[in-house]
C-alpha positions, 0 to 999 in steps of 0.5 A: 580557414580549414582549422576553423571550419573544424573547431566549429564543427566540434562545439556544434555537436557538444549540445547535439542530443541524439538516440535511435537515429533522432539528433537535436542541433538546437532547441528553444526552452519552456520556463514549465514542466512538462505535462505528463501522465502519470506525474512522478516528479519530485518523489523519492524511488527505490533503485530496484523499482520498475521503469516508471512510465509516462505518457507526454501530453504536450503538443508535438509529433515527436519526443525524446527524454533523456534520463541523467544520473551521476555520469550516466544516462540513456536516452528514449525516442516516443511519439507518446508513450515512454518505454523505458528499457528495463535493464538500461534503467535499472543499471542507472538506478543501481549505479547511482544510488542515493543520487538524483535522477533527472529527465529531460522532455524535449518536445518537436513540433513543425521540426521545431524542438522545445525543452521543458525544465528538468524532473528531479528525482532522488534515488534513495540507497534503501531498496523496496521488498520485491513483491506487493500482494493485494485484492482486487474488487470492484469498487462498488459496494452493491454487488460483485461478483469477480474478485482475487488475490494478486502479487505484483513483481515491484521490479518488474510488471509481472502480475501473477495470481495468489488465488482467484474467487473463481476457483471457489464458486465465486464467494467472498475472499479477503483479509490476507496478511504475511507473517514478517513479509514471508510469502511462505507463511501467510492466511487469507478468509474464505466468506460464504460458501467454502468458508474458513480461514486458509493459513499457509506454513512453507508447504502445510496448508488448512483451513480454520473455522475461525469462529467460537460461540462466544465471538460475534462473528469469525475472526478479521483484520489478522496480524500475526506476532512476529514469532509467528505463533499467535495471530490477533484477530478483530471480530466484528458485526459489520453493516454499511449505510448509506447517505444521499446528500452527504460527500462521504456515500457510504459509511461502514460501521461496527455494531460490535467488535471485539479482539481475540487471539488464536494460538497455531500451535494448541488451535485455540483462541483466547481473550482477555477483559481488557480488548474483549468487552461488551462497554467497548468496540475494540478493532484493528490489532497490531504486534509491536516488532518484539511481540510483547505489545498489541495495540489496538482501537477502541471506542465506547459502545454507543447505539449504531447506527444512530449516533455513527458521527459520534463513534470516534476511536482511541488508539491504545496498548497493552502488554503481552506474555507470549510464555503464559499467553496473558495480557498486561492490567494496564491499557495506556493509550497513545492516541486520544480522541477527545485531544484530537477529536478524530477517530485513529484506526488501523495502526501498522508499526514499522519494524524499528518500533520507532514509527506508527502511522494510522488512518485518522478521520473526522469519526467513524472506523471505516476510513476508505469511504473519508474523503477526509481521512489521511495519513499521521505518523506516531513518534514513538519516542518522544510520541509526537503525532504528524500529518503525513501531508507530503504523502497525503492527498484531498482524497482518502488515503488509508490501508498502508503497509512498511516495507521490511526494512522500514523505508518504504510505506505503500497504500491505497488511495483515491486521489486519482478519480476519488472513485478507485483506489490505486498504490502509492510509494512513499519513502520515509527519510532518515528523520521519519518523514513521509515523502511525496508518494508516486504511483505504483508504475505500470508498462503502459501509462493508461493502465489504470484508466481502463481498469474497471478494479480497485487495489485493496490491502497492500502488503509488501513481501520479500519473494513471491508466494509459490503455492499454486492456486490448485493447491489453495482451490483444494484445500479452500473446497475440504471442510474447515477444521474447528478450534480445539475449544 
């Protein structure tokens, strides 16, 4: 009899779960997923990503979450929000790269435990770049006062400012860009008072007046040639209009736009008639990984804003010789608006040159205000164009950027509420298919509910921008250096 009692005790303990003194000896099972916020289930995650903290929105007095990967596991007890220990989380993911991560969620109500269906994640074997830089700005279009350029450590929850407009009389700052994901080689624009383009190359920081008499405006939408010498800009006359009854309330459009190239060594701007023409609107430049091709978007110049809903951009490509600073004599059409009946803008090509992702909407040049806008991927080997449906949503998904290893893409989306853009991350598998995207995690699960600013132009970088805001301020308040030509 004594032997049977001991054997029974061992069997009972084998089905127990415990954490921080909490023990579950028995539970019922529910054939449904637990309602959690944010919803992360079914996504690929980098093994170096910060913990995916969430709030459990099920009836219960307390909860227990078990994290399992391979033979490793740990538990977290909570009464509402999970606070996943970052060291345990990192160790679990790092030791199980390429494996699945399971989350088992238990809720306890009136001393009765219930287990929900397991949440399944995939731990990708590739890391994501450790930092992302972005602008935070009010989502409205009628006014703004405070804005800044910030960087977030994706391996933790640390966010620090790169520069804020409080240093420069609350003027506008925008269009930041990095060369080859390098935090020590970057630029951003200042508008109105203290106007100019701030350029940083290691400890060398300067401000350039990026406009000539023959350009419609100072340069915007910058993209660095991989060699770091040349930077492509579009030069645009941009306006905005408003709709009183349409689903898309705002329309941002160009009445004129062209593309120019800035030579950082000679401090000159040059262009070519095939990318600078009164007959066309050229915009959104992008370089090939070898720097020998310039991609850009172009539409026939039409009467704006009268014919705003007829404006549709093609995606084009032209060869470039860095040695002679000359362009080819022919422009290739990669995506035709006549064939797709859509407008293709904001091209971003992968570091290996195999895939190009762009925004596609029914018409127009500024997809962030188009709810129908989706991200599409163009296979550069067979030229097949595919909707990134696993990553897209029913709201606008835009402003996308590749990781340095080409396995991750970060982009802004309004899928949470239709008003504020938040950052989402998608994994590109071995077939070049973008997987379901997950929300950039925060320490507090309700962080976004109280953040009254939108994320703008996310750029993944390989490290932290170490230049102080005071160093940027010192340069920003000086007069801009004129171009040599």
